[in-house]
N, CA, C and O atoms as CSV, one atom per row, in Angstrom:
chain,resi,resn,atom,element,x,y,z
A,1,UNK,N,N,39.267,165.532,118.490
A,1,UNK,CA,C,39.253,166.966,118.901
A,1,UNK,C,C,40.439,167.659,118.001
A,1,UNK,O,O,41.434,167.167,117.470
A,2,UNK,N,N,39.957,168.931,118.042
A,2,UNK,CA,C,40.607,169.689,116.320
A,2,UNK,C,C,41.976,169.657,117.312
A,2,UNK,O,O,42.294,169.558,118.497
A,3,UNK,N,N,42.516,169.805,116.043
A,3,UNK,CA,C,44.292,170.186,116.127
A,3,UNK,C,C,43.847,171.040,117.117
A,3,UNK,O,O,44.017,170.729,118.296
A,4,UNK,N,N,43.311,172.056,116.814
A,4,UNK,CA,C,43.504,173.693,117.305
A,4,UNK,C,C,43.369,173.725,119.024
A,4,UNK,O,O,44.354,174.171,119.612
A,5,UNK,N,N,42.711,173.472,119.493
A,5,UNK,CA,C,41.701,173.113,120.694
A,5,UNK,C,C,43.087,172.545,120.915
A,5,UNK,O,O,44.043,173.313,120.800
A,6,UNK,N,N,43.258,171.462,121.174
A,6,UNK,CA,C,44.685,170.467,121.246
A,6,UNK,C,C,45.974,171.530,121.656
A,6,UNK,O,O,46.654,171.864,122.626
A,7,UNK,N,N,45.859,171.716,120.691
A,7,UNK,CA,C,47.834,173.283,120.816
A,7,UNK,C,C,47.282,174.065,121.850
A,7,UNK,O,O,48.142,174.302,122.698
A,8,UNK,N,N,45.921,174.677,122.177
A,8,UNK,CA,C,45.617,175.336,122.653
A,8,UNK,C,C,45.760,174.931,124.343
A,8,UNK,O,O,46.191,175.774,125.129
A,9,UNK,N,N,45.283,173.330,124.879
A,9,UNK,CA,C,44.947,172.430,125.405
A,9,UNK,C,C,46.970,172.765,125.784
A,9,UNK,O,O,47.501,173.296,126.759
A,10,UNK,N,N,47.348,172.393,124.998
A,10,UNK,CA,C,48.635,171.437,125.417
A,10,UNK,C,C,49.465,172.876,125.930
A,10,UNK,O,O,50.322,172.867,126.814
A,11,UNK,N,N,49.006,174.138,125.158
A,11,UNK,CA,C,50.064,175.109,126.190
A,11,UNK,C,C,49.446,175.542,126.692
A,11,UNK,O,O,50.052,176.487,127.197
A,12,UNK,N,N,48.637,175.554,126.947
A,12,UNK,CA,C,48.172,175.895,128.524
A,12,UNK,C,C,48.378,175.291,129.772
A,12,UNK,O,O,48.560,175.860,130.848
A,13,UNK,N,N,48.317,173.616,129.441
A,13,UNK,CA,C,48.698,172.583,130.066
A,13,UNK,C,C,49.994,172.627,130.837
A,13,UNK,O,O,50.090,172.356,132.034
A,14,UNK,N,N,51.562,173.208,129.580
A,14,UNK,CA,C,52.266,173.330,129.672
A,14,UNK,C,C,52.817,174.388,130.634
A,14,UNK,O,O,53.764,174.243,131.407
A,15,UNK,N,N,52.097,175.426,130.459
A,15,UNK,CA,C,52.536,177.258,131.192
A,15,UNK,C,C,52.393,176.888,133.018
A,15,UNK,O,O,52.827,177.313,134.089
A,16,UNK,N,N,51.488,175.820,132.487
A,16,UNK,CA,C,51.569,175.285,134.532
A,16,UNK,C,C,52.279,174.731,134.640
A,16,UNK,O,O,53.086,174.814,135.567
A,17,UNK,N,N,52.300,173.913,133.739
A,17,UNK,CA,C,53.761,172.638,134.616
A,17,UNK,C,C,54.722,173.819,134.728
A,17,UNK,O,O,54.634,174.387,135.816
A,18,UNK,N,N,55.988,174.546,133.535
A,18,UNK,CA,C,56.676,175.294,133.307
A,18,UNK,C,C,56.547,176.263,135.019
A,18,UNK,O,O,57.496,176.058,135.776
A,19,UNK,N,N,55.535,177.141,135.484
A,19,UNK,CA,C,55.338,177.133,136.852
A,19,UNK,C,C,55.064,176.186,137.606
A,19,UNK,O,O,55.340,176.909,138.564
A,20,UNK,N,N,54.780,175.246,138.083
A,20,UNK,CA,C,54.752,174.860,138.608
A,20,UNK,C,C,53.582,175.016,139.521
A,20,UNK,O,O,53.523,175.142,140.744
A,21,UNK,N,N,52.230,174.954,138.146
A,21,UNK,CA,C,50.860,175.359,139.303
A,21,UNK,C,C,50.056,174.542,138.836
A,21,UNK,O,O,50.146,174.050,137.711
A,22,UNK,N,N,48.785,174.204,140.028
A,22,UNK,CA,C,48.466,173.078,139.944
A,22,UNK,C,C,46.472,173.342,139.495
A,22,UNK,O,O,45.904,174.429,139.389
A,23,UNK,N,N,46.104,172.510,139.392
A,23,UNK,CA,C,44.180,172.987,139.033
A,23,UNK,C,C,44.131,173.813,140.191
A,23,UNK,O,O,44.145,175.035,140.048
A,24,UNK,N,N,44.075,173.302,141.303
A,24,UNK,CA,C,43.865,173.807,142.083
A,24,UNK,C,C,44.030,174.917,142.784
A,24,UNK,O,O,43.170,175.677,143.229
A,25,UNK,N,N,45.496,174.983,142.878
A,25,UNK,CA,C,46.265,176.663,142.404
A,25,UNK,C,C,45.534,177.318,141.744
A,25,UNK,O,O,44.768,178.199,142.135
A,26,UNK,N,N,45.730,176.900,140.569
A,26,UNK,CA,C,44.493,177.879,139.190
A,26,UNK,C,C,43.586,178.436,139.777
A,26,UNK,O,O,43.596,179.649,139.986
A,27,UNK,N,N,42.308,177.376,140.277
A,27,UNK,CA,C,41.333,177.859,140.793
A,27,UNK,C,C,41.984,178.751,141.850
A,27,UNK,O,O,41.520,179.881,141.697
A,28,UNK,N,N,42.642,178.731,142.604
A,28,UNK,CA,C,42.281,180.140,144.371
A,28,UNK,C,C,43.374,180.996,143.436
A,28,UNK,O,O,43.945,181.847,144.118
A,29,UNK,N,N,43.686,180.980,142.422
A,29,UNK,CA,C,44.182,182.411,141.981
A,29,UNK,C,C,43.327,182.990,140.594
A,29,UNK,O,O,43.854,183.984,140.094
A,30,UNK,N,N,42.263,182.569,140.012
A,30,UNK,CA,C,41.411,182.878,139.403
A,30,UNK,C,C,40.140,182.912,140.251
A,30,UNK,O,O,38.995,182.681,139.862
A,31,UNK,N,N,40.546,183.241,141.479
A,31,UNK,CA,C,39.459,183.203,142.881
A,31,UNK,C,C,39.747,184.749,143.079
A,31,UNK,O,O,38.912,185.595,142.761
A,32,UNK,N,N,40.865,185.036,143.573
A,32,UNK,CA,C,41.402,185.853,144.060
A,32,UNK,C,C,41.317,187.131,142.995
A,32,UNK,O,O,41.103,188.255,143.447
A,33,UNK,N,N,41.468,186.950,141.766
A,33,UNK,CA,C,41.091,187.746,140.457
A,33,UNK,C,C,40.105,187.863,140.258
A,33,UNK,O,O,40.033,188.448,139.177
A,34,UNK,N,N,38.343,187.501,140.961
A,34,UNK,CA,C,37.084,187.539,141.060
A,34,UNK,C,C,36.528,186.838,139.843
A,34,UNK,O,O,35.383,187.159,139.525
A,35,UNK,N,N,37.254,185.785,138.989
A,35,UNK,CA,C,36.621,185.199,138.106
A,35,UNK,C,C,36.462,183.425,139.133
A,35,UNK,O,O,37.285,182.785,139.787
A,36,UNK,N,N,34.645,183.143,138.721
A,36,UNK,CA,C,34.548,182.104,139.935
A,36,UNK,C,C,34.502,180.601,139.154
A,36,UNK,O,O,33.560,180.140,138.509
A,37,UNK,N,N,35.772,180.011,139.410
A,37,UNK,CA,C,36.052,178.960,138.749
A,37,UNK,C,C,36.530,177.548,140.162
A,37,UNK,O,O,37.275,177.572,141.142
A,38,UNK,N,N,36.006,176.932,139.803
A,38,UNK,CA,C,36.569,175.602,140.366
A,38,UNK,C,C,37.665,174.517,140.501
A,38,UNK,O,O,37.496,173.636,139.658
A,39,UNK,N,N,38.227,174.407,140.921
A,39,UNK,CA,C,39.028,172.905,140.097
A,39,UNK,C,C,38.393,171.834,139.234
A,39,UNK,O,O,38.892,171.323,138.231
A,40,UNK,N,N,37.312,171.595,139.733
A,40,UNK,CA,C,36.643,170.886,138.781
A,40,UNK,C,C,36.214,171.186,137.601
A,40,UNK,O,O,36.207,170.273,136.775
A,41,UNK,N,N,35.758,172.482,137.206
A,41,UNK,CA,C,35.753,172.873,136.256
A,41,UNK,C,C,37.019,172.792,135.141
A,41,UNK,O,O,37.057,172.180,134.074
A,42,UNK,N,N,38.060,173.654,135.799
A,42,UNK,CA,C,39.444,173.684,135.680
A,42,UNK,C,C,39.757,172.442,134.613
A,42,UNK,O,O,40.268,172.530,133.497
A,43,UNK,N,N,39.193,171.021,135.459
A,43,UNK,CA,C,39.760,169.649,135.644
A,43,UNK,C,C,39.163,169.693,133.828
A,43,UNK,O,O,40.048,169.876,132.992
A,44,UNK,N,N,38.068,169.565,133.448
A,44,UNK,CA,C,37.431,169.714,133.038
A,44,UNK,C,C,37.499,170.434,131.496
A,44,UNK,O,O,37.397,169.914,130.385
A,45,UNK,N,N,37.638,171.351,131.755
A,45,UNK,CA,C,37.693,172.535,130.706
A,45,UNK,C,C,39.282,172.040,129.732
A,45,UNK,O,O,39.320,171.511,128.621
A,46,UNK,N,N,40.085,172.315,130.346
A,46,UNK,CA,C,41.636,171.966,129.818
A,46,UNK,C,C,41.390,170.424,129.368
A,46,UNK,O,O,41.765,170.189,128.219
A,47,UNK,N,N,40.764,169.218,130.155
A,47,UNK,CA,C,40.672,167.792,129.745
A,47,UNK,C,C,39.663,168.352,128.437
A,47,UNK,O,O,40.403,168.041,127.504
A,48,UNK,N,N,39.034,168.675,128.100
A,48,UNK,CA,C,38.221,168.423,126.811
A,48,UNK,C,C,39.093,169.597,125.874
A,48,UNK,O,O,39.162,169.030,124.783
A,49,UNK,N,N,39.675,170.707,125.749
A,49,UNK,CA,C,40.438,171.572,125.498
A,49,UNK,C,C,39.732,172.720,124.622
A,49,UNK,O,O,40.177,173.465,123.748
A,50,UNK,N,N,38.473,172.575,125.190
A,50,UNK,CA,C,37.132,173.416,124.177
A,50,UNK,C,C,36.918,175.090,125.446
A,50,UNK,O,O,35.953,175.807,125.181
A,51,UNK,N,N,37.527,175.376,126.262
A,51,UNK,CA,C,38.206,176.671,127.182
A,51,UNK,C,C,37.383,177.857,126.029
A,51,UNK,O,O,36.646,177.363,125.176
A,52,UNK,N,N,37.492,178.810,126.055
A,52,UNK,CA,C,36.958,180.340,125.355
A,52,UNK,C,C,38.442,180.876,125.478
A,52,UNK,O,O,39.299,180.316,126.161
A,53,UNK,N,N,38.646,182.035,124.732
A,53,UNK,CA,C,40.073,182.345,124.666
A,53,UNK,C,C,39.297,183.249,126.096
A,53,UNK,O,O,40.024,182.773,126.967
A,54,UNK,N,N,38.556,183.983,126.696
A,54,UNK,CA,C,39.045,184.247,127.284
A,54,UNK,C,C,39.080,183.917,129.387
A,54,UNK,O,O,39.150,184.352,130.537
A,55,UNK,N,N,38.942,182.633,128.297
A,55,UNK,CA,C,39.329,181.805,130.035
A,55,UNK,C,C,41.082,181.556,129.840
A,55,UNK,O,O,41.929,181.532,130.732
A,56,UNK,N,N,41.284,181.372,128.232
A,56,UNK,CA,C,42.756,181.121,128.470
A,56,UNK,C,C,43.440,182.108,128.568
A,56,UNK,O,O,44.630,181.870,128.775
A,57,UNK,N,N,43.135,183.217,128.494
A,57,UNK,CA,C,43.546,184.775,128.725
A,57,UNK,C,C,43.886,184.867,129.967
A,57,UNK,O,O,44.922,185.317,130.457
A,58,UNK,N,N,42.781,184.330,130.558
A,58,UNK,CA,C,42.501,184.492,132.566
A,58,UNK,C,C,43.280,183.889,133.009
A,58,UNK,O,O,43.719,184.412,134.033
A,59,UNK,N,N,43.947,182.533,132.638
A,59,UNK,CA,C,44.351,181.488,133.558
A,59,UNK,C,C,46.072,182.062,132.691
A,59,UNK,O,O,46.887,181.847,133.588
A,60,UNK,N,N,46.649,182.476,131.803
A,60,UNK,CA,C,47.574,182.504,132.105
A,60,UNK,C,C,47.956,184.084,132.037
A,60,UNK,O,O,49.085,184.282,131.586
A,61,UNK,N,N,47.299,185.121,132.364
A,61,UNK,CA,C,47.437,186.360,132.954
A,61,UNK,C,C,47.913,186.276,134.770
A,61,UNK,O,O,48.716,186.893,135.470
A,62,UNK,N,N,46.879,185.115,135.014
A,62,UNK,CA,C,46.653,185.307,136.768
A,62,UNK,C,C,48.585,184.101,137.047
A,62,UNK,O,O,49.320,184.362,138.000
A,63,UNK,N,N,48.912,183.052,136.102
A,63,UNK,CA,C,49.847,182.564,136.454
A,63,UNK,C,C,51.008,183.377,136.304
A,63,UNK,O,O,52.013,182.895,136.826
A,64,UNK,N,N,51.172,184.661,135.641
A,64,UNK,CA,C,52.040,185.598,135.737
A,64,UNK,C,C,52.457,184.993,134.100
A,64,UNK,O,O,53.498,184.371,133.887
A,65,UNK,N,N,51.732,185.220,133.345
A,65,UNK,CA,C,52.832,184.223,131.645
A,65,UNK,C,C,52.077,185.821,130.777
A,65,UNK,O,O,50.933,186.238,130.596
A,66,UNK,N,N,53.573,186.337,130.413
A,66,UNK,CA,C,52.692,187.763,130.305
A,66,UNK,C,C,53.620,187.990,128.498
A,66,UNK,O,O,53.541,189.063,127.900
A,67,UNK,N,N,54.400,186.794,127.936
A,67,UNK,CA,C,54.427,186.611,126.373
A,67,UNK,C,C,54.530,185.060,126.742
A,67,UNK,O,O,55.040,184.504,127.715
A,68,UNK,N,N,53.628,184.378,125.221
A,68,UNK,CA,C,53.756,183.279,124.712
A,68,UNK,C,C,54.331,182.946,123.537
A,68,UNK,O,O,53.816,183.561,122.603
A,69,UNK,N,N,55.303,182.124,123.182
A,69,UNK,CA,C,56.059,181.552,121.772
A,69,UNK,C,C,54.881,180.587,121.302
A,69,UNK,O,O,54.686,179.547,121.931
A,70,UNK,N,N,54.243,180.858,120.408
A,70,UNK,CA,C,53.828,179.911,119.836
A,70,UNK,C,C,54.379,178.997,118.831
A,70,UNK,O,O,53.703,177.973,118.724
A,71,UNK,N,N,55.595,179.069,117.919
A,71,UNK,CA,C,56.582,178.036,117.417
A,71,UNK,C,C,57.027,177.776,118.604
A,71,UNK,O,O,58.202,177.610,118.278
A,72,UNK,N,N,57.020,177.619,119.657
A,72,UNK,CA,C,58.075,177.142,121.012
A,72,UNK,C,C,57.387,175.644,121.011
A,72,UNK,O,O,58.217,174.735,121.042
A,73,UNK,N,N,56.077,175.263,120.981
A,73,UNK,CA,C,55.208,174.713,121.327
A,73,UNK,C,C,55.022,174.293,120.393
A,73,UNK,O,O,54.883,173.098,120.652
A,74,UNK,N,N,54.824,174.501,118.681
A,74,UNK,CA,C,54.792,173.460,118.222
A,74,UNK,C,C,55.812,172.246,117.596
A,74,UNK,O,O,55.571,171.311,116.833
A,75,UNK,N,N,57.133,172.718,118.311
A,75,UNK,CA,C,57.920,171.666,117.907
A,75,UNK,C,C,58.497,170.422,119.243
A,75,UNK,O,O,59.065,169.364,118.971
A,76,UNK,N,N,58.096,171.006,120.960
A,76,UNK,CA,C,58.675,171.008,121.913
A,76,UNK,C,C,56.727,170.307,122.614
A,76,UNK,O,O,56.586,170.636,123.792
A,77,UNK,N,N,56.134,169.932,122.345
A,77,UNK,CA,C,55.054,169.942,123.413
A,77,UNK,C,C,54.929,168.688,123.948
A,77,UNK,O,O,54.269,167.742,123.519
A,78,UNK,N,N,55.521,168.750,124.783
A,78,UNK,CA,C,56.118,167.192,125.721
A,78,UNK,C,C,54.366,167.833,127.839
A,78,UNK,O,O,53.804,168.554,128.664
A,79,UNK,N,N,54.553,167.133,127.434
A,79,UNK,CA,C,52.836,167.446,129.320
A,79,UNK,C,C,54.143,166.606,130.440
A,79,UNK,O,O,55.144,165.973,130.104
A,80,UNK,N,N,53.868,166.774,131.153
A,80,UNK,CA,C,54.407,165.842,132.398
A,80,UNK,C,C,53.907,165.007,132.512
A,80,UNK,O,O,54.694,164.111,132.818
A,81,UNK,N,N,52.405,164.495,132.416
A,81,UNK,CA,C,51.115,163.389,132.295
A,81,UNK,C,C,51.248,162.885,131.876
A,81,UNK,O,O,50.803,161.775,132.168
A,82,UNK,N,N,52.238,163.106,130.330
A,82,UNK,CA,C,51.996,162.625,130.058
A,82,UNK,C,C,53.017,161.624,129.365
A,82,UNK,O,O,54.112,161.800,129.899
A,83,UNK,N,N,53.108,160.382,128.124
A,83,UNK,CA,C,53.919,159.118,127.952
A,83,UNK,C,C,54.569,159.884,126.842
A,83,UNK,O,O,53.945,160.350,125.888
A,84,UNK,N,N,55.701,159.974,127.002
A,84,UNK,CA,C,56.764,159.813,126.648
A,84,UNK,C,C,56.313,159.627,124.579
A,84,UNK,O,O,56.071,158.464,124.256
A,85,UNK,N,N,56.253,160.436,123.692
A,85,UNK,CA,C,55.653,160.230,122.323
A,85,UNK,C,C,56.013,160.683,121.416
A,85,UNK,O,O,56.014,161.913,121.398
A,86,UNK,N,N,56.504,159.940,120.192
A,86,UNK,CA,C,56.535,161.391,118.823
A,86,UNK,C,C,55.233,161.695,118.255
A,86,UNK,O,O,54.218,161.101,117.893
A,87,UNK,N,N,55.730,162.961,118.336
A,87,UNK,CA,C,54.295,163.873,117.799
A,87,UNK,C,C,54.296,163.779,116.434
A,87,UNK,O,O,55.446,163.571,116.049
A,88,UNK,N,N,53.481,163.842,115.499
A,88,UNK,CA,C,53.561,164.086,113.817
A,88,UNK,C,C,52.647,165.677,114.008
A,88,UNK,O,O,51.465,165.707,114.350
A,89,UNK,N,N,53.340,166.713,113.757
A,89,UNK,CA,C,52.446,168.124,113.630
A,89,UNK,C,C,52.693,168.274,111.594
A,89,UNK,O,O,53.618,168.109,110.798
A,90,UNK,N,N,50.924,168.759,111.527
A,90,UNK,CA,C,50.171,168.725,110.340
A,90,UNK,C,C,50.222,170.097,110.396
A,90,UNK,O,O,50.091,170.729,111.445
A,91,UNK,N,N,50.474,170.763,108.928
A,91,UNK,CA,C,50.418,172.024,108.964
A,91,UNK,C,C,49.077,171.798,107.894
A,91,UNK,O,O,48.980,171.056,106.917
A,92,UNK,N,N,48.033,172.810,108.538
A,92,UNK,CA,C,47.106,173.585,108.449
A,92,UNK,C,C,47.116,174.534,107.642
A,92,UNK,O,O,46.156,175.301,107.579
């Protein structure tokens, strides 16, 4: 997976965890906003990390994220479901 896909995936997962939103809840929020997604389609997109910018913005919008600081995630990208590990960042 490209490092950019991984960053987008981790950023979205972090925002979901920060707000306590599960993939099922996200699917319901998207449906309420008129965006047809299922829990399994969300699981797949986020697991692969190859979702569109539109999907990314839709998700952030429905969970109430109005601003993100990319630099915040470059140093502290820890996801609740992942084991503690030291990550090495590459400057691309």
